[in-house]
N, C-alpha and C positions, 0 to 999 in steps of 0.2 A: 539610537539616540544616546546611549550610553556616553560617546566620545563628546557629547555636547554638555554632558554632566561632569567632564573630567575623570571618567572610568572607562574601562573597558568591557565588551560583552563576552568577558573569560567564561562564564559558566555554560552560557548557551553556544559557545563557538566550535565546538566538537560536533554538535549534532547539526547546527547550522551550516558549516562548512562542508559536512559530509553530504548535505542536501543541496545546496546551492552551488557550491564549487567555490574555489581560492578566489578567482576574478570576483565574482559577483560581491562574495563576503568581503573581499578587499574594499570594493567601492561602498558598501553600505558600512561596514565598520568603522572605516576611515571617515565618511561625511556624516554619519549619523542620519541619513536621509530617510523619510517614510516613503512607503511605495503604495501602490493602488494595488486592487484586484488582480486586473490585468497584468502587472509586472508579478504579483505574488505567483501568477499561474505560470508565467515566464520563467519564473525562477524554479519552478517544481515544486511550490509550496501549496499550491491549490489546484485541484484538477478541474473543476469547473467554475466559470463565471458566469451568473445570470442576472440580470434585472431583479430587483426587488419583487416585482409583481410576478414574476415566474420561481420564484424560491421554493413555494410550496409545492408546485408540480413537481419541480426537478429533484427535491427531497423525496417525495413520494415515488417518483421514477426509479431512483437510486436504491431506495428500501426496498421496492418491489424485486428488484434486480438481485440484490442480497438475499431477499428471503427465497429466492429461487435455486440458490445453491446448498447443497449438503454441508450441514453445520460442522459435522467432524472435518469434512475436508476443506473447510474454509480455515479452521483451526490448524489443521497441518499445513494448510498453504501459509499462514501467517508465521509458523514456526519455521517454515522452509526459508521464508525470506530472511528472517532472523539469522539462521545458520547461514545462509549463503553469503550473507553481506559479511559475517562476521569470519569466516574461514579464508586462510591464507595459502593453504596447500591444494593444488587443483586436484591430485589424487584420492586425497580423503574427500573432497567434496563431491568428487563422481561417486566414491563408494556410498556416502552418504544420501545421494539424491537417487541412486538405483534403489537401496534399500528402504527408503521411503517410497518411493512409486511402486516397490512390491507390496508393503504391508499396505498402502492405500489401495490396491486392487485386491488384495484378499481381505479387506475390511467387509462388514456388511453393507457400508454405504457404497463401496467401491463396487461390489457384486450387485447391489440393487442398482445404480446407476449404469451400469455398463448392460444389465438385463433389461431395463426400461428403455435405453437407447435401441437396442436390437428389436425389442418388442414394439417400438414406436408407441410408447405409453410414458405417460409422466412418472417419475421416482416418487416413493412415499412421502416425501417432504415437501413435495409440490401439490399434493392432492387438495389441499384446503381453498 
């Protein structure tokens, strides 16, 4: 909508273009067009689109899924995503990811997760 006001979306442009791509960005930046929830999903800005009547159920489902994962592993996964998207040298990236998985496997959560899988039981963070 910035172009309709005579300005450009400069501040958000690096983030938006990285997410939706140059072609989609060009279309939206040049027209200032508003988009629907379905379009936001197609652009990769939303993962799910549900009717308003199903929103609470969908949120509860997603929260439940998030609560089933090990908290420290989730934090490590977030850091991994940040690192992978920032790295330019593939060899350094391979070294980083190999070291990360080794650290995660050796962590208390990693050991518990693997043990619980092999013993066919829930890990401690899923016991409640």
